[in-house]
N, C-alpha and C positions, 0 to 999 in steps of 0.2 A: 668695430675695435676689436670684437671675438675675434674674427676671423683672422684679422690683421697679427693677433697677438700669439696665434698658433703657427703662422708663417715665419714669424721674427724668432720664437722659440728655437726654431730648428738651428739656429746660430750659438747656442745657449749651453752647447754642451763639451765636456771636456773630460780628461783621461788625469789620473795622476802621474807622477814624473817615473821613470824607469826606475826601476830597483826597489821603489817605497811598496809600501804596504797597501796602499791604494792605487799602484801603476793598473789595474784592471778596473777600476772604479769609473763608473760613471756619476758626475756631478754637475749641477747648474752653476756656470761660468759668466761671469759679467765682461765682455768685451776683451777678452784672450786676458785678463786679467788673472795671475796663478794665484789666487785667493781662494781658499774654500771657508765659508763662514757660515755660521751655526743657523743665524736669522735667516739666510738667503735658501738653505736647505731646508729647514723645517717649513718654511709660509710657503715656499715652493710647490710642496708635497700638497697642500691643499687644493690647489687648482691642476696639477699634474696628473691627478687620478682622472679626471676628466678628459685625457687626452686618447682612449680608445686603444690604450695599451700603447702605444706608440712609442712615450716616452716612461720609463719607469720611477713611479711617483717616490718609490722608495730609496731610488739609486743616491742623492744626497745624502740622506740618514744614513745608508749604510757606510758610506765614504766617513761619514765623521767616527761610528761605530768600530769602524777598521781601526783608526787612530786612538783609541781607549787606552789609557794606560793601566798600570796593575792596580793604581791605587783608585781607580775608578773615573777619574778626570777626564772629561772631554773639554778641550776649550775652544773658545769662542771664534777662534780664527786660527788657520794654519795655512803655511807656505806650500803650496801645492806643487811643488817642483822637488821639494825635500821630504813633506808631511809633518816638519817641525813646528810647532805651536809657536804661534805670536803672542808676546808678552807686552798690553800697551803699559806704560808709564802708569796710568790711572787707573789699571786695571790687573794687578802683577799675577793673579792668578789666571787671567784670562777665561773669566766666569762670564758666563751666558743664560739669558732664562731659560729656563727648564721646562722644556716645550714638549720632549718627547714621547711621553707618555699620551699626550693629547693628540699628536699627530698619528701615533700607531694606531690609535683610537680609531680615526677619523678613518685610517688608511682599512684597517678590519670589516669597517662597516663598508665602506667602498669595493672593495678585493673579497671579503669573506674567506680568508687567508688565514686558516687558525694556527698552523704549522708556523707561518710567521712569528705571531704573538708567543708562542712556546719557544721561539729562538732566540728573540730579542729583548724578552722577562729579563733574564739574568745582567744584559749589558744597562737594563734601564735601571735595575734594582742595585748595580754597582754605581752608577753615576748618581741615585739619590744618597747612598752611603757617602762618599765623598762629600757631596755638597753640605750633607748632615755635620761630619767630621771637622768639616773646613771653617765653615760659615756660619753656624748655630751657634747661639749665645743661650746663657743660661736663663733668660726670660723667657724662652722656648720661640725667639724670632732669628731671624737669618739678617747680619748685618754686612751690606754688601756694598761697593762703589757702586754709583751711578753710571758709570757706562755698561754696567750688566744688564742695566734694564732696556740699552737698544737706543737709548735716548741721551746721548753724550754731553751735548752742555745743557740739557734741562735743568732749570733756577731750582735745584732742591735745598739750597741754604746748607745747614747743616745736617740734613738728613742721613741717617745711619742704617736703621730699620725701615726700608721703601718698601710701600702700601703695593708697588706693583710686582717685585719679584716676591714677596711674601706670599700673595695670594696667587701667584703663578706658581710657587712651590707646594701651595693648599691646593691648586688645580691638579698638579702634579702627582699629589696622593690620590685624589680623587680616581684619577683615572688609572693610574697603578692599581686601585681597588677594583677598577671595571673590568678591566685587563685579566686580574686574579680573577673573578668571577667569570669570563670566556674560559679560562682555563679549568676551572672547578677546583683551584686552589682556594680552599678557604683562610688557611694559614695567612697567604698575602694580602686576601681581599679585606681579613680584619685587620691586620697588622697597620696597611694603609690607610683603612676607613680610620681608625682611630687616630693617627696621624693628623691625618685631614681634620678631623673634628677639635682635636687641639689646639690645631692652628687656627682653626675658624674662629674658635673661641679668644684665641689672643687679638686677633685682628680685629674682632666686634668690639672687644673689650678696651682695646689701647688705639686704635686708630680711627675709629667712628668720633666724628664731630657732630654731635646731637642739635648743635645750634646752627652750623653751617651745613649739614647734612652731605658730609662729603667725608671719604677716608683720607687721613693723611700720613705723609711720612713720620716717623718718630727721628728724634737727636739721640745721641748715646745715654743722655738721662732720660730717656722715654718719652719726652716732652714733644707736642704736637709741634710741626715745623708748616705754618699754616697757607701754603702755595696749594692753589688746585692744578694739579698736572693732568693730562689723560690719563696717568697711571692709576689715578685712585680711581678707574673702572674696571681693572683687573679683577677684583674681588667681585662685578656683575659675573663675568665669565666663570667664575670660581664657584658660583652660588654661595656666595657668603652673607647678604645681606637677606633679614627676613622682607616681609612683601611692604613695610610701612618704608623700611629705609631704600628700599629699591625706588621706589615711588619717588620719594626725593631726590636719590640720586638719579634718576631718570628725567625729573623734571630738568635739572640744570642741562641735559640736552637740546632740551627745546627753548632754552632761554638766550637769544642771540648776544646777548651780552657776556655769556657763559664759553658752552661749547656747541650752543647752536649757532654757529655763525653760516653765512651763505654758502659755504662751502663745509660742512660739517667733516669731521670735529677736529680743531686745533690741537696741539700736544701740548698747549698752555693756555688757561681759559682767559677768554678776552679782556676781564677786567683785572688781569693782575698784573703786577709790577714787572717788569722784564718783556710783557707781551709783544710781540711786534708783528705787526700785518702784513709784513714782507715774508714771516716765516721764521728767516734768521737761525736755522736748524731746527731743534726741537723747542725755541721758544716761540711758536704758533702756526708753525707748515701742520699741513695736512699730510700725514704719511699712512700709505694704505695698509699695511699690517696691523697697525692701531686702530686705522677705521673699521678694518675687516673685525678687529678684537671686540669693539665696542659693538657691533652690531650682532655677533656671536651672542655677547651677553644679553643683548636685548631680546633674542630669541628665547633666552633660558628663562625669562619671566613673561613670555606670551606676546611680547610687545613688537608682533610681524608687522603690522602695519605702520609703525613707525620705522622700523628696522629700513621694510621697502624704501619708504618715502627716501630716507636719509642714504639709501644706496643709490637710488634714482638721482638726488641732487649731486650726489659724488662723482657720479659717473657722466653726467652733463660737464661738470668742470671737467674731468679728464678728459672728456672728447673736445671742448672748445679749445681747450687746451694744447691738445694733439697738432693744430694746424697753424698755431703759432710760430713754427720755427725755433731755432734756437732762441733768438734775439732779433727785432725786426730791423736794428741799426746794424747789426753784423751781417744779418742776410743781403742788407744791398752792399755790403764791402766784398762778401765772398762769393755772392750769386745765388741765383734760385734754388740750387741743390741743397742749400740749408733748411730751406724751408719746408722739409720734406715733414710727413706727421710724425709727432714723438711722443710717447708719453715717458714721464718722471720719473724719479726715487721721492719728489713732495712735493706741495704745490701750497700756493696759496692761501690762507682762509677768507678772505675777503674780496678776491681779485681772482681772473683767469689767469693761467701760467704759474709756470714752475716756481718754487717757495726761493727766494733769495737770501744769499749769505755772503754779503761781501769777503769776509775773512777767508772763504773757503768757494774761490770759484769754480775748484772742482765738484763742487754740490749743489744741487742735487745731480745725480748721473742721468743722462739720459738713456731712454730705453732699458731701463734698469726693469727687466720682467720679473724679476723674482719676486718684487715687490707685487707693482702691477698687475701682473698676473690674476693676482688675489680679486683686483676688483672689476678686468676686464672679462676675467672666466670665472672664477667663484662667484663673488656678486653675482653675476649676471644670471647663473644657472639656479642659485638658493634662494635669492631675494627676489630679482626682478623677475623673473620666470616663477621661482618658487618652488621648485623641485627639491625634495629631501629623500636621498636614499638608503637604504640600509640592504644590502645583499643577504648577509646571513638570517634575515627577518623577511628575505623576500619582499620587503615594503616600498613603495613609492609614496611619497604623500605630496599631494598640492596645495599650498596654502596661499591664498591670493585674497587679498581686502575685494575685490570686485571682478566680475567675469570679463575678462578682453579677449579681444581677438592675438593669440601668441601662442607657444608653445615650442618644443624642441624636437628636431628630426634625427635620427641615429645616434642616440646618446647609448652608447656602450655600457652596459652591467654586466663584465666577465661572460664575453663573448656572446652577448645578448644585444642585439640590438633594439632601443625603444624610440617609439617615437608617440608622442604626446602633442595634441592642437587642438585648440579651442576657437571654433567660429560657431556665428550668429546666421542660420537658415532660417527658412520659412515656418520651419516645426519649432523655432526658439534655440537657445543654446545648447549647443554639440560639440560632444570632445570626442576625437577621433583617435584611436591609438592601433598602434602596430606593435607587436611583441614575437620571440621565439619560442618563448618560455612564461607559464603560467607566473602572475606576479598578485601582488596582493594592493589595491590603488585605494586612496585616501583623496576624494576631494574634499575641502575645507574651503567654502568661500565664508570669511569671516563673519561671525555674527548671525549670519543665514542659512548655511545648509554643510552639515557635514557627514558623509556617508563613506565607508569601506566596503570595497566589492573585488571578488577574485577575478580578474582577468586574463581570461582564456590565450592561447598562443595563437599567431594570427592577427588580422586584421578583425576589428570591432568598434562601436561608436555608441555611445550612450547619451540621451537626453537629459539637461538637469534638471528639467522640471518633473520629467517622472522618476527619478530616486528620491 
């Protein structure tokens, strides 16, 4: 799956229309569609950082930044031919999830490019100010349409203050503050940290339901809308719940009657009215970027073993679904060529195969790599193999629940190819490493052994039992 994804990605690049501000930009495109989508560009950056510099992970982000309006607005979708924004009826401002600072923080740790942080910071600050001016209400929360969350037909009732968007905005502030720290800009760091804690307090006091152990949306009267959607897990990624609340929230991810279905995690809890095991858009489908979001949230609370287990289960369903073709009945009619391996934009939570939405036969899209690459590349490296890399810190952490025969070869760390492999020899478990430059390696066998060692350039090996 990993190798196939990289081969498929070669066909996913496009440039903007001639004479537009994005004429020379390179961005992630689906199947020739002349659309630039905010979610696609942001989430694809999380796996393109592992492309050994073949694909610019920041290309899609820079394309969106080039389209920023004087007000600071960056819309969720654009016509790539003209560069004009697309305004859906249910989202008249074209608002998308505010995830740029999170993506830039991740890029910084994978590239160590401080100059880029300095260049993009004004763009991110203007975008923040636009959302503040346009959507922030007197209660300090953001009132937005459901489609701004990326879950267009999610059954949110009369929700106005949505848990996922408000938590994403808190996370935006948290990472803007972190980017300020990178630049040693104390004023920006303090400004956004204060905004983060203010929003965190409001989300905890108004959206948390102690009886259900969940974060709910609020209606215009600030009353909770008691529907459990996967949007209730953005607070985990934004580090909003305390330890006790996080434990209750995480428990729902293990419950097969809620979010712990055979294929984790459905966009709507399995016990909710409107849940459909076929998926039906965001009424139960498993959608890779939201699965990735939950798994990254689990990491924030040191739930590495659960995160890995869920990533493995998710990838097995992706793998099993790859070989089903588009549709078995259609395959018989069209011929065997349709039965080629296929990854999907969304999957069923209780069966193998793509999600089903009869009213939208065009959804989910096949080979929608802007989403599925998160699973087959990013989750594979970060959660199955268990490698966490920071170039500015010169660190590689290997976090695994048990020693297994696994690893990765020729992972690019800014012109430095690193190989880390573990296997069992007559002397016990041994890790073989190769690198062109020095870095600091932390082996963390959960609950058993944790050790940090400087790894010299060249080839070396270490016996786990000796450290």
